C-alpha positions as CSV (number, residue, x, y, z in Angstrom):
1,X,-39.6,78.9,-23.0
2,X,-38.7,82.0,-25.1
3,X,-39.6,81.0,-28.6
4,X,-42.8,82.9,-28.7
5,X,-41.3,86.3,-27.9
6,X,-41.4,88.7,-30.8
7,X,-38.0,89.5,-32.2
8,X,-36.8,92.9,-33.2
9,X,-37.0,92.8,-37.0
10,X,-36.6,96.3,-38.4
11,X,-34.9,99.6,-37.8
12,X,-38.3,101.2,-37.4
13,X,-39.1,98.8,-34.6
14,X,-35.8,99.8,-33.0
15,X,-36.6,103.5,-33.3
16,X,-40.0,102.9,-31.8
17,X,-38.6,101.4,-28.6
18,X,-38.8,103.9,-25.7
19,X,-36.9,103.0,-22.6
20,X,-36.6,105.3,-19.6
21,X,-33.6,104.9,-17.3
22,X,-35.8,105.7,-14.4
23,X,-37.1,102.9,-12.1
24,X,-35.1,100.1,-13.7
25,X,-31.7,98.4,-13.6
26,X,-29.6,99.0,-16.6
27,X,-29.1,95.3,-17.3
28,X,-31.1,93.5,-19.9
29,X,-33.7,91.1,-18.6
30,X,-34.3,87.6,-20.2
31,X,-37.1,88.8,-22.4
32,X,-35.0,91.8,-23.7
33,X,-32.1,89.5,-24.6
34,X,-34.4,87.0,-26.3
35,X,-36.2,89.7,-28.3
36,X,-32.8,90.8,-29.6
37,X,-32.5,94.1,-27.8
38,X,-28.9,93.4,-26.8
39,X,-27.8,92.7,-30.4
40,X,-25.6,95.0,-32.4
41,X,-27.8,97.1,-34.7
42,X,-26.1,95.8,-37.9
43,X,-27.7,92.4,-37.4
44,X,-31.2,94.1,-37.6
45,X,-30.1,95.9,-40.7
46,X,-28.8,92.6,-42.2
47,X,-32.1,91.0,-41.6
48,X,-34.1,93.8,-43.2
49,X,-31.9,93.7,-46.3
50,X,-32.2,89.9,-46.6
51,X,-35.9,90.2,-46.2
52,X,-36.1,92.8,-49.0
53,X,-34.1,90.5,-51.3
54,X,-36.2,87.4,-50.4
55,X,-33.1,85.7,-48.9
56,X,-34.2,85.4,-45.2
57,X,-34.6,81.7,-45.5
58,X,-31.2,81.0,-47.0
59,X,-29.7,77.9,-45.4
60,X,-26.2,78.5,-43.9
61,X,-23.6,76.9,-41.7
62,X,-22.0,79.1,-39.1
63,X,-18.9,78.3,-37.0
64,X,-17.8,79.9,-33.8
65,X,-14.1,79.8,-33.0
66,X,-11.8,81.2,-30.4
67,X,-10.0,84.2,-31.9
68,X,-8.5,85.5,-28.6
69,X,-6.5,82.5,-27.4
70,X,-7.2,79.1,-25.8
71,X,-8.9,78.3,-22.5
72,X,-11.7,76.5,-20.9
73,X,-15.2,76.6,-22.5
74,X,-18.2,77.8,-20.6
75,X,-21.6,79.1,-21.4
76,X,-22.8,76.2,-23.6
77,X,-26.0,75.5,-21.6
78,X,-27.0,79.2,-21.8
79,X,-26.5,79.3,-25.5
80,X,-28.4,76.1,-25.9
81,X,-31.3,77.6,-23.9
82,X,-31.2,80.7,-26.0
83,X,-31.4,78.8,-29.3
84,X,-33.9,76.1,-28.1
85,X,-37.1,76.3,-30.1
86,X,-35.4,77.9,-33.1
87,X,-35.2,75.7,-36.2
88,X,-31.5,75.1,-36.0
89,X,-29.0,72.3,-35.5
90,X,-26.3,73.1,-33.0
91,X,-23.0,71.2,-32.5
92,X,-20.5,72.2,-29.8
93,X,-17.7,71.2,-27.5
94,X,-18.8,70.2,-24.0
95,X,-19.0,72.6,-21.1
96,X,-15.6,72.6,-19.4
97,X,-13.7,71.4,-22.4
98,X,-10.3,73.0,-23.1
99,X,-10.0,74.6,-26.5
100,X,-7.1,76.0,-28.6
101,X,-6.9,79.3,-30.3
102,X,-8.8,79.2,-33.7
103,X,-10.5,75.9,-32.7
104,X,-14.1,75.7,-33.6
105,X,-16.2,75.5,-30.4
106,X,-19.7,75.6,-32.0
107,X,-21.4,75.0,-35.3
108,X,-24.9,76.2,-36.2
109,X,-26.8,74.9,-39.1
110,X,-30.1,76.5,-40.3
111,X,-31.5,79.5,-42.0
112,X,-29.8,82.7,-41.2
113,X,-33.0,84.3,-40.0
114,X,-33.3,81.6,-37.3
115,X,-30.2,82.6,-35.4
116,X,-28.4,85.6,-36.9
117,X,-30.0,88.2,-34.5
118,X,-28.4,86.3,-31.6
119,X,-24.8,86.5,-32.8
120,X,-23.9,89.3,-30.4
121,X,-25.4,87.7,-27.4
122,X,-24.1,84.2,-28.2
123,X,-20.5,85.4,-28.6
124,X,-20.7,87.5,-25.5
125,X,-22.0,84.5,-23.4
126,X,-19.2,82.3,-24.6
127,X,-16.4,84.9,-24.4
128,X,-17.2,86.1,-20.9
129,X,-18.0,82.7,-19.4
130,X,-14.9,81.1,-20.9
131,X,-12.7,83.9,-19.6
132,X,-14.0,83.4,-16.0
133,X,-13.8,79.6,-16.2
134,X,-10.3,79.8,-17.5
135,X,-9.2,82.1,-14.7
136,X,-10.8,79.8,-12.1
137,X,-9.0,76.8,-13.6
138,X,-5.7,78.6,-13.2
139,X,-6.4,79.1,-9.6
140,X,-7.6,75.5,-9.1
141,X,-4.5,74.1,-10.8
142,X,-2.4,75.9,-8.1
143,X,-4.7,75.2,-5.2
144,X,-4.8,71.5,-6.0
145,X,-6.8,69.5,-3.4
146,X,-7.3,72.6,-1.2
147,X,-10.7,74.2,-1.2
148,X,-11.3,77.2,-3.4
149,X,-14.5,79.3,-3.3
150,X,-15.3,82.1,-5.7
151,X,-16.0,85.4,-3.9
152,X,-16.1,87.6,-7.0
153,X,-19.7,88.7,-7.1
154,X,-19.0,92.1,-5.6
155,X,-16.6,93.0,-8.4
156,X,-19.0,92.8,-11.3
157,X,-22.5,94.1,-12.2
158,X,-25.2,92.1,-10.3
159,X,-26.8,91.0,-13.6
160,X,-23.7,89.0,-14.5
161,X,-22.6,88.0,-11.0
162,X,-24.4,84.6,-11.1
163,X,-23.1,83.9,-14.6
164,X,-19.5,84.6,-13.5
165,X,-19.7,82.5,-10.3
166,X,-21.3,79.6,-12.2
167,X,-18.5,79.8,-14.7
168,X,-16.0,79.8,-11.9
169,X,-17.5,76.5,-10.6
170,X,-17.2,75.1,-14.2
171,X,-13.5,76.1,-14.0
172,X,-12.9,74.2,-10.8
173,X,-14.1,76.4,-7.9
174,X,-15.6,74.2,-5.1
175,X,-18.3,76.8,-4.4
176,X,-19.5,80.3,-4.8
177,X,-20.7,83.0,-2.4
178,X,-23.4,84.4,-4.8
179,X,-26.7,82.7,-4.0
180,X,-28.0,82.5,-7.6
181,X,-24.6,81.6,-9.0
182,X,-24.2,78.6,-6.7
183,X,-27.8,77.5,-7.2
184,X,-27.4,77.6,-11.0
185,X,-24.4,75.3,-10.6
186,X,-26.4,72.9,-8.4
187,X,-24.7,73.9,-5.2
188,X,-25.6,75.7,-2.0
189,X,-23.8,79.1,-1.6
190,X,-20.7,79.3,0.6
191,X,-19.5,82.0,2.9
192,X,-19.1,83.3,6.4
193,X,-20.1,86.8,7.6
194,X,-18.5,90.1,6.8
195,X,-16.6,92.5,9.0
196,X,-19.8,94.6,9.3
197,X,-21.4,92.3,11.8
198,X,-18.2,92.4,14.0
199,X,-18.1,96.2,13.9
200,X,-21.8,96.4,14.8
201,X,-21.6,93.9,17.6
202,X,-18.3,95.2,18.8
203,X,-16.6,91.9,19.8
204,X,-15.3,89.0,17.7
205,X,-16.0,86.3,20.4
206,X,-19.6,87.5,20.9
207,X,-20.2,87.2,17.1
208,X,-18.6,83.7,17.1
209,X,-20.9,82.5,19.8
210,X,-23.9,84.0,18.1
211,X,-22.9,82.4,14.8
212,X,-22.9,79.0,16.6
213,X,-26.3,79.7,18.3
214,X,-28.2,81.2,15.4
215,X,-26.9,79.5,12.2
216,X,-28.5,76.2,11.2
217,X,-27.3,73.0,12.8
218,X,-24.4,71.5,10.7
219,X,-23.4,74.9,9.3
220,X,-19.6,75.1,9.9
221,X,-18.6,77.9,12.2
222,X,-16.0,80.0,10.4
223,X,-14.9,83.2,12.1
224,X,-13.0,86.3,10.9
225,X,-10.3,87.2,13.3
226,X,-8.7,90.3,11.9
227,X,-11.3,93.0,12.8
228,X,-10.1,94.3,16.2
229,X,-7.0,92.5,17.6
230,X,-3.9,90.8,16.5
231,X,-5.0,87.8,14.4
232,X,-3.2,85.1,16.4
233,X,-4.5,86.6,19.7
234,X,-8.1,86.8,18.4
235,X,-7.9,83.3,16.9
236,X,-6.8,81.7,20.2
237,X,-9.4,83.6,22.1
238,X,-12.2,82.3,19.9
239,X,-10.7,78.8,19.7
240,X,-10.5,78.5,23.5
241,X,-14.2,79.5,23.8
242,X,-15.7,77.3,21.0
243,X,-13.2,74.5,21.0
244,X,-14.4,71.6,18.8
245,X,-17.3,73.7,17.5
246,X,-14.9,76.1,15.7
247,X,-14.4,74.8,12.1
248,X,-12.1,77.5,10.7
249,X,-10.8,80.9,11.2
250,X,-10.7,83.3,8.2
251,X,-7.9,85.9,7.5
252,X,-8.8,88.9,5.3
253,X,-6.2,91.3,6.7
254,X,-6.3,94.6,4.6
255,X,-3.4,95.8,2.6
256,X,-3.1,98.8,5.0
257,X,-1.8,96.2,7.6
258,X,0.3,94.2,5.1
259,X,-2.4,91.8,3.9
260,X,-2.4,88.1,4.5
261,X,1.2,86.9,4.3
262,X,2.8,83.4,4.6
263,X,4.6,84.6,7.8
264,X,1.3,85.5,9.4
265,X,-0.3,82.2,8.4
266,X,2.7,80.2,9.7
267,X,2.6,81.9,13.1
268,X,-1.1,81.4,13.4
269,X,-0.9,77.8,12.5
270,X,1.9,77.2,15.0
271,X,0.1,79.0,17.8
272,X,-3.2,77.1,17.2
273,X,-1.4,73.7,17.1
274,X,0.6,74.5,20.3
275,X,-2.7,75.3,22.1
276,X,-4.2,72.0,21.1
277,X,-6.4,73.3,18.2
278,X,-4.9,71.5,15.3
279,X,-8.4,70.7,14.0
280,X,-9.1,74.3,13.2
281,X,-8.6,75.1,9.6
282,X,-7.4,78.4,8.1
283,X,-9.3,80.2,5.3
284,X,-7.8,83.2,3.6
285,X,-9.1,85.8,1.1
286,X,-8.2,89.1,-0.3
287,X,-6.4,89.8,-3.6
288,X,-5.3,86.2,-4.2
289,X,-3.5,85.3,-7.4
290,X,-1.9,82.1,-8.7
291,X,1.5,83.6,-7.7
292,X,0.6,84.2,-4.1
293,X,-1.1,80.9,-3.3
294,X,1.8,78.4,-3.2
295,X,3.5,80.3,-0.4
296,X,0.3,80.4,1.6
297,X,-0.3,76.7,1.1
298,X,3.2,75.9,2.4
299,X,2.5,78.1,5.4
300,X,-0.6,76.1,6.3
301,X,-3.7,77.6,4.5
302,X,-6.5,75.0,4.0
303,X,-8.9,76.9,1.8
304,X,-9.1,80.1,-0.3
305,X,-11.7,82.7,-1.2
306,X,-10.8,84.1,-4.5
307,X,-12.6,87.1,-6.0
308,X,-11.0,89.7,-8.3
309,X,-8.6,87.4,-10.1
310,X,-11.6,85.4,-11.4
311,X,-14.2,88.2,-11.8
312,X,-11.6,90.5,-13.5
313,X,-10.5,88.0,-16.1
314,X,-10.7,89.2,-19.7
315,X,-13.2,87.6,-22.0
316,X,-11.7,85.2,-24.5
317,X,-12.7,86.7,-27.9
318,X,-15.0,84.5,-30.0
319,X,-15.8,85.0,-33.7
320,X,-18.7,83.7,-35.8
321,X,-18.1,83.0,-39.5
322,X,-20.4,81.7,-42.2
323,X,-18.7,78.8,-43.8
324,X,-21.5,77.5,-46.1
325,X,-24.4,79.3,-47.9
326,X,-26.9,77.3,-49.8
327,X,-24.7,74.2,-49.4
328,X,-21.8,75.9,-51.1
329,X,-18.5,76.3,-49.2
330,X,-17.7,80.0,-48.7
331,X,-15.7,82.3,-46.4
332,X,-14.4,85.9,-46.1
333,X,-10.9,86.6,-47.4
334,X,-8.2,85.1,-45.2
335,X,-10.4,82.2,-44.0
336,X,-10.8,78.8,-45.5
337,X,-14.2,78.1,-47.2
338,X,-16.3,75.2,-46.0
339,X,-16.8,73.4,-42.7
340,X,-13.7,73.1,-40.5
341,X,-12.3,69.8,-39.3
342,X,-13.9,69.7,-35.8
343,X,-14.2,66.1,-34.7
344,X,-14.8,67.0,-31.0
345,X,-18.1,68.7,-31.7
346,X,-21.2,67.0,-30.3
347,X,-24.8,67.7,-31.3
348,X,-26.6,69.6,-28.5
349,X,-29.7,70.7,-30.4
C-alpha cells in the first residue's frame, strides 16, 4: 500500500521540505509517516553516511525490547502494515501478549536501509499502544465480567484517538466511543448522548422520549440523569415513563457535586428496585480508576465508561538494538551480542 512512496533520504531533502502551519492539522498523515517525516533526523544522517561508505545494504538483525517495564503488547498490526513491502523478515510477540521488562517483543532481519528510517515511528507505535492497552487491562481486571467502554478520545489529540481506543479494546475494553477507534477494532462505537442535548432541550424526560423515538430500532436507551435534578428523582421519573424500554441510566455527576459515589449508586439502585425497575442497569463514568471501581461494583454498578485513566497512561518505553551485523554477533557496551533467546516470537512478515 505504501511501498512506492519516496523516502526522505538526505539532509538536503529535509531542508527542502516546506510546510506551512496554515490550513492543516499538525498531526502527520499516513503518507508523511511512511515517507519518514516523523523520524528523528539522526536516522536520515545515518543513512547518508552509510550510503557514502557503500554500506547501505549491510545485512543486520535488530531487536526491539521493553526498556520501561512490562505490560500488554499492542501496535503489532500497525507496525506490520508499515513494514509490509519492505525487504525484511519480521518476528514478534502476538497482539495482546504480556511481556516482561527487557523481553524482546520484535526482531527485524534485513538490510539496515530497508527499515532503519522507521525506528522512531515503530518504537512510538509500540510504546504508546502498549501503554494504553496495559492501562485498559488493569481496569478490566478490576471490572471483571462487568462491561467497560473506553471514553478517552476527548483527552488526546484526534490523530491518535483511534489508536488509543483500539489499543484499549486490545487491553480488554468491551467497546469504545470513538467511531474510527471502534471500527478499527471490528466493533460498532458505543455511547449515549452528552449533557449538551439535555441543556438544549431543557428536560431530561423529553430527551429520553426523543432518544427512544429517533434512535435506530434495537439501540439501547441509556439516559443521563444528573443534568437538572437529584439523580434518584430523575431516574425514577424517566423509568416510570419509559418502563421496559429504558435499558440503563448513566451517572456522570461532576466533582463540584461530589462525583459518583458508592452511596449515591446504592441509593439509586434501591429506589429503582423498590419501584419495580430492577431491569434497569446503571452505567457510571467520570474519573474512574482501578481503586474506585470495586466500591462502585459492590454498590450496584453494571457498566463503566473509563476515559482519562486509559488515555493518560504513560507509554512503555521500547528500545531497538542491532544484535548482528553481516552475520556477526555485536552489541553496544552493556548489552549482550547476538540474538537474544526469544522463543515466543512468531514470524509476521
